[in-house]
C-alpha positions as CSV (number, residue, x, y, z in Angstrom):
1,M,-0.1,0.0,0.0
2,A,2.5,2.5,0.8
3,R,4.3,1.9,-2.3
4,A,1.5,2.4,-4.3
5,A,0.6,5.5,-2.3
6,N,4.2,6.6,-3.1
7,Y,3.7,6.4,-6.7
8,D,0.7,7.8,-6.9
9,R,2.7,11.2,-4.8
10,D,5.0,11.1,-7.4
11,A,2.8,10.9,-10.2
12,A,0.3,13.7,-8.8
13,L,3.9,15.9,-8.5
14,D,5.2,15.1,-12.1
15,A,1.5,16.0,-13.7
16,A,1.1,19.4,-11.4
17,M,4.4,20.2,-12.3
18,T,3.9,19.9,-16.0
19,V,0.6,22.4,-16.1
20,F,2.6,24.9,-13.7
21,W,5.3,24.9,-15.8
22,R,3.6,25.5,-19.0
23,K,0.9,27.6,-18.0
24,G,2.5,29.7,-14.7
25,Y,1.6,30.0,-11.0
26,H,-1.1,32.4,-11.7
27,A,-2.9,31.2,-14.8
28,T,-2.9,27.6,-13.3
29,S,-6.4,27.2,-12.1
30,L,-7.7,25.3,-9.1
31,K,-10.0,23.5,-11.9
32,D,-6.4,22.7,-14.0
33,L,-5.2,21.0,-10.9
34,E,-8.2,19.2,-10.4
35,G,-8.4,17.8,-14.2
36,V,-4.3,16.7,-14.4
37,L,-4.7,15.7,-10.5
38,A,-7.5,13.8,-11.3
39,M,-8.5,14.7,-7.7
40,K,-11.2,17.1,-6.4
41,P,-10.0,20.0,-4.4
42,G,-10.9,18.7,-0.8
43,S,-8.4,16.1,-1.5
44,I,-6.4,18.4,-3.5
45,Y,-5.4,20.5,-0.3
46,A,-5.3,17.4,1.9
47,A,-2.7,16.0,0.0
48,F,-0.5,19.6,-0.7
49,D,-2.5,21.9,1.9
50,S,-2.7,24.5,-0.4
51,K,-1.5,25.5,-4.3
52,E,1.1,27.1,-2.8
53,N,3.1,24.3,-1.3
54,L,2.0,22.4,-4.4
55,Y,3.9,24.6,-6.1
56,L,6.9,24.9,-4.0
57,L,7.0,21.0,-4.2
58,A,6.9,20.7,-8.2
59,I,9.3,23.1,-8.5
60,A,11.7,21.5,-5.6
61,R,10.6,18.3,-8.3
62,Y,11.9,20.4,-11.2
63,F,15.2,21.6,-9.7
64,D,16.4,17.7,-8.6
65,A,15.2,16.6,-11.9
66,S,17.1,19.4,-13.5
67,R,20.5,18.9,-11.3
68,Q,20.4,15.6,-11.7
69,G,20.0,15.6,-15.0
70,F,23.1,18.1,-15.6
71,R,25.2,15.3,-13.6
72,A,24.8,13.1,-16.0
73,Q,25.2,14.8,-18.8
74,I,28.7,15.6,-17.2
75,A,29.8,12.1,-16.6
76,K,30.1,11.8,-20.0
77,Y,32.4,13.6,-20.7
78,A,36.3,12.8,-19.7
79,S,36.8,16.8,-20.3
80,P,34.7,19.0,-17.8
81,L,35.1,22.3,-20.5
82,A,34.0,19.7,-23.0
83,G,30.7,18.3,-21.1
84,L,30.0,22.5,-20.1
85,A,29.9,22.6,-24.2
86,A,27.8,19.7,-24.6
87,Q,25.3,21.4,-22.9
88,F,24.1,23.8,-25.4
89,Q,23.8,20.7,-28.0
90,N,22.0,19.0,-25.8
91,F,18.9,22.0,-26.0
92,V,19.4,21.9,-30.4
93,E,18.3,18.3,-29.7
94,L,15.6,18.2,-27.9
95,A,12.4,16.5,-29.6
96,A,9.6,19.0,-30.0
97,A,7.5,17.8,-27.9
98,D,10.2,17.9,-25.3
99,P,9.2,20.2,-22.1
100,S,12.5,21.2,-21.8
101,R,12.1,23.5,-24.9
102,Q,10.4,25.8,-22.5
103,A,12.1,28.8,-20.7
104,C,13.5,27.5,-17.6
105,M,10.5,26.9,-14.8
106,L,12.5,28.6,-12.0
107,M,13.2,31.6,-14.0
108,K,9.6,31.7,-15.2
109,T,8.8,31.4,-11.9
110,L,10.8,34.5,-10.7
111,V,9.4,36.6,-13.2
112,D,6.1,35.9,-12.5
113,T,6.2,35.8,-8.8
114,R,8.7,38.4,-7.9
115,A,6.1,41.3,-7.5
116,T,3.3,38.6,-5.7
117,D,4.2,35.9,-4.2
118,P,7.5,36.3,-2.2
119,N,7.8,32.8,-1.0
120,L,7.6,31.2,-4.5
121,A,10.0,33.8,-5.8
122,E,12.7,33.2,-3.1
123,A,12.5,29.6,-3.6
124,S,13.1,29.8,-7.2
125,R,16.4,32.6,-6.4
126,A,17.8,30.2,-4.0
127,Y,16.9,27.2,-6.2
128,L,19.1,29.3,-9.5
129,D,21.7,29.9,-7.0
130,Q,22.2,26.2,-6.3
131,M,22.3,25.2,-10.4
132,C,24.7,28.5,-10.7
133,G,26.8,26.1,-8.0
134,E,26.6,23.1,-10.1
135,F,28.4,24.9,-13.2
136,A,31.0,26.3,-10.4
137,E,32.0,22.9,-9.8
138,V,32.1,21.9,-13.1
139,F,35.0,24.8,-14.0
140,S,36.3,24.4,-10.7
141,A,37.4,20.9,-12.0
142,A,37.8,22.3,-15.5
143,Q,40.1,24.0,-13.3
144,D,41.9,21.6,-11.1
145,A,42.3,19.7,-14.6
146,G,44.4,22.4,-16.1
147,E,41.9,23.0,-18.7
148,I,41.1,26.7,-17.1
149,A,43.9,29.1,-15.8
150,K,44.0,28.5,-12.4
151,E,43.2,32.5,-11.3
152,A,40.3,32.2,-13.3
153,D,36.4,33.0,-11.1
154,P,34.4,29.9,-11.6
155,K,31.9,31.6,-9.9
156,R,31.8,34.1,-12.6
157,L,32.3,31.8,-15.3
158,A,29.4,30.1,-14.0
159,R,27.2,33.2,-14.1
160,R,27.9,33.6,-17.5
161,Y,27.1,29.5,-18.4
162,Q,23.9,29.9,-16.7
163,A,23.2,32.8,-18.2
164,N,23.7,31.8,-22.0
165,I,21.9,28.6,-20.8
166,T,18.6,30.9,-19.9
167,A,19.0,32.8,-23.5
168,L,18.9,29.6,-25.3
169,R,15.9,28.4,-23.9
170,V,14.0,31.8,-24.4
171,E,14.7,31.3,-27.8
172,L,13.2,27.6,-27.6
173,Q,10.3,29.1,-25.9
174,R,10.0,31.9,-28.9
175,G,9.8,29.0,-31.5
176,T,13.3,30.6,-33.1
177,A,14.2,28.7,-36.2
178,Q,15.5,25.3,-35.3
179,A,18.5,26.4,-37.9
180,D,19.1,29.9,-35.7
181,I,19.0,27.9,-32.4
182,A,21.5,25.6,-33.7
183,D,23.6,28.5,-34.6
184,L,23.0,30.0,-31.7
185,A,24.1,26.6,-29.6
186,A,27.1,26.0,-31.0
187,D,28.4,30.0,-30.9
188,M,27.3,29.4,-27.1
189,A,29.4,25.8,-27.1
190,Q,32.6,27.8,-29.0
191,E,32.7,30.3,-26.5
192,T,32.7,27.8,-23.9
193,M,35.5,25.6,-25.6
194,R,37.6,28.9,-25.8
195,L,38.1,29.5,-22.0
196,G,40.8,26.9,-22.5
197,R,42.5,28.8,-24.6
198,V,41.5,32.4,-23.4
199,T,42.0,32.4,-20.2
200,G,44.7,29.5,-19.8
């Protein structure tokens, strides 16, 4: 019984994350949640306390999946710098229906809730900071491997890298032509790889 309940909760959180990511916090109605969760309002509140708490759980799930996916991709490469550069091409290769062709859920949340729901905005900001920390760790690994100069600042490089990832995903959200997306991703990847020459 416990296993089934856990699975149901996981499925519910995945469904909530999907609709919240697509529509945003404010535009997602209780009726939307009833439909995707197949639950009545009373059951939703009994299980998740509030719409805000459900959203917090959804973005936590999104962050965990994003971090795990990034780590798994980086682990495929012997070169940390090459692993970072390859992330841009990964977005180019996403299937048309892949939800990751949308802008980052955390960034969308920050924009959507900054002036209205400080708890959600702050949680999103904290997750974005943690993700930037993940990037910085890989830049530090590249530094340790001698790929970039010892005097380089991994945190500064990570902020730039995160800004590029965000920009690429905004272009995907806009529906920019695939050829243009590919060119942009290639430019960003080249910029990342050039760090080995510019700072080395």
